[in-house]
N, C-alpha and C positions, 0 to 999 in steps of 0.2 A: 602570533597564534597559527601552529599549523594542523591541518587538517589529519584525521588519521584514517587511513583507507580500510574499511572492515569487511572481512570473509568468514563468515559466520560457521562453525561446525554445525551439523545437524540441520541446515537449511538447504533448500534445494541448490543444486549447482546453476550456476549463471548458465544462459542460452547463449551467450559472447564473452568478451574478456573485459569485465568489468567487477565491481565491487559489489557486494552488497549492499551497503551504506559507507556514507561520508560523514564522520563525526568533526566538527569544527568548533570549539566552545560549547555553549547551551543548542546550537544546531545538529540535528540526525537530518540527513537526505538520505530516504530509502529509494534505493532502485528499483525499478517496476519489478514487482513479483509475479510468476506466472501460476498457472492453475495445477505446477507439477506436484509429482509426491515426491518428499525429501530423500527419502532413503529409496527409490527407485525410479532413478531417471527414465528408464523406459517402460514404466506403467501410462496405460491408456489415460488421456484424461478425462475427465467427468464428463457425460455426454450432453449435459444440459447448464444454462445459465448458474442456478441454485447450487449444484455440487461445485462448478468453477468459481464461483464468487466465493462460498465458504472457502474451498481449499486455499485462493489467493488471501484470504485473510488467515485463516492459519498461518500461511508461510512469512505473512507479514508480521504475526507475533511471535514467532521465532525469532527472525531478526529485530526486533524491536526489544525483547526479552534479552536477547545476549548483548544487546547494546546499551543494556541498563534502561530504557525507555519502557512506557505503556501506553496504551491506545487512549489512554486521557490527554498524553502529552502531543498527540497529532493534532500540528494546526491547519494542514492544508494536505488535501489530495489531489490526484488527479486520477481517472479510469477513463479507460481505451475500452470501447466495446465495438467488435467486427458486427454485430447484428441489433445495432442502435434499436431499432425500433420494437424486434422483437424482445428485447432483453432488458431494457430500461427499466419497465416497471418491477421485474422478480428483482433484477438487482437492487433498487431501491429500496424493497420491503426487508432485504436481507442488511442491508444498509442502516435502517432503521433500528432494525434489532439488536445491531453492534454499538449504535452511535446513541443513546437515549438523548429526546428532546434535551436542547441547552446545552448539551456537552459535544454539538455536532461540527466537526472540524469545516474548514471553507471548502470547497470541493468545485472541479472543472469535469465533466463527462463528456469525453469526446469519441464520435462516430470515427473508426478509421477502417481500412480496406482489410487489412491481415495482419496479425501477431504470429510472433514466433510461435511454432509447433503447432500450427491450429489452434492458438484458443482464441476463447471469444471473450476474455476479460483479463486485463493488466491494470494492476494499481501502483502507482508510486506515491510516497510520502514525503512529508517536511513535518519535521517535529521540533518541538522546543522543551528544555527542560533550565525550569527556573521561573521567577519572577517577572509577570509583565510590570512594565514601569508605572507607577500611578500616572493617572490619566490619560492613560494611551488609550484604553477605551471609550473615553470622551472626546476623542477628537471628532472635528466634522469637515466635510468636504470645503 
């Protein structure tokens, strides 16, 4: 099975030389999205974590939709915050609005010293399209 390297028309221009996402079988790996405006690469970023989080989620939605995936197919996310102490609670509130209880993907949130373009947040995703094998959710350590 060969991976497909996806560049999504209408999604924000990547800040470095990489694909928006890589599809291999039922898996989609979405490169970290920034809070940039898709149709205006020079537009200033939202000044607060609320605006930046909502823009990142919008940008992720563009990539997911073009790749044939939906938010409920996200199985894991990594969130990077440059102002962890200040922004963690506000970002979590928006996350909880986006992913209702019982449908929340696994997640790691990491405080980092800097992100491209001075962003406060970046999010990457692992998505799965297909049936989960019977009994998989009954596994115990």
